[in-house]
N, C-alpha and C positions, 0 to 999 in steps of 0.2 A: 076756716082755712087750716090746712094741714100744718103740723108743727115744723118749724124750720131748723135746719142744721145750724149749730152755733156759728159756723163760719159765715153764714148768710145773715145772721141776726142783726149785725150792725147796719148792713146795707138795707135790710128790710125796715129798720127804724128810720132811715133817712128819706124814705119815699112814702107818698100818700096812698098809692094804689099798688098792691102786690098780690101775686098769686103764685102758687107752686105749680109750674107747668108740667113737670115730670120729676122723677126721683133725682135729687142732686142739682136741680136748677131752680132759679128764681126768675120769674118773668115780671117785668115792670112795663106798663103801657100808660102813656099819657097822650093828650092831644090838645092842640089849640088851633085857632083858625089858620088854615093853610099849612099846618105842620103836624105830623104824627111822629111820635118817638117811641121806640121799643128797645128795651135793654134786657139781655138775657145773660146771667152769669154762667160761665162754663166750667170753671174748675178752681180749686184751691191750690196754691203753689207755695213752695218754700217750707222750711222747717220752722214752725212757730211764727212765721211771718204773716199769716192770715191774708195774704195777697190774693185777690180774686181777678181773674180775667173776665172781662165783660164784652160780649158781642153786642154792638150797637147797630141800630137800624133807624135812620131818620128819613122820613118822607116829606118832601116839600112840594107844594103846589106853587109854582113860581109866580111871583107878583111882577108887575111891570118894572119895578125897581130891581128885583133880582135879575130879570132877563137883561136889562140894560147895563147893570153893573157887572154882570157875568160872574157872580159868585154867590155862595150861600155860606152861612156860618153855623157850624156844628155846636152842639151843647158841650162836647168834651174834645180834648186834643187826642187824636188817634196815636196809638203806640207805634205803629209801624206803617210807613207809607206803602210798603209792598202789599199790605193786606186791605187797603182802601179799595172798595168797589163802588162804581158809579153806574147806576142803572136808570135808564129813561123808559117810561112806560111805552110798551109796544115797539121797543128797539133793542138791538143786541147790547151786551155789556160794552162799556167804553174802556179805552186803554189808558192807564196812568202815564202821564208824561207826553202822550200824543193828543189825547182829547181833553184832559183835565189834569190838575195838579193841586197839591197842598201848598198854600202860601207860606214861605219860610219865615216871614216877619210876623204873620198872624196865623199860627198853626191850626186854629179852629176853622179857618177859611178854606173852602174848596172852590177853586176858580177854573174858568175855561177861557179867559181872555187870551187871545193870541194863539190858541190851540185849535184842535179839530172841531170843537163844539162852538167856537167863536161865531156868533151870528146865527146859530142853528136853533137855539132854544128861545121860546117865546113865553109871554104871560100865559098862565094856566097850564103849561106843560108840567107833568108830574115826574119828579126824579126821586130816587131813593139812594142813599149813601150808606154803605155797610162798612164798619170798621171795628177794631178791637181797642180796648184800653184796659188798664189794670188799676186797681184801687190800692 
């Protein structure tokens, strides 16, 4: 593995699987049954703060429970609701606040109950949620 910039070193030590995807980025991929997770660091911010903006991508193959409860739970809390994107395999992007939303009481939860996707998603549908967070 290529040598990492010191800004990414702490992040690299916290994960089991790391690769350097391109100059200045760190790509982390893991998966478990029904769920794939990808994290890509984008930039170092601040003066001496060593804050890193992370672009997250979480892919879910919906279970019967996911479909009936009409939500999935992310690994991290998104920084900005305006940057959350919800993608359904073989469908156009969905619109925040119209088709899905972030639950204000449980900010890791992305839900579609009472919105445009209510009753539209089923077991085995594949969705991907893209968002950013900072460390």
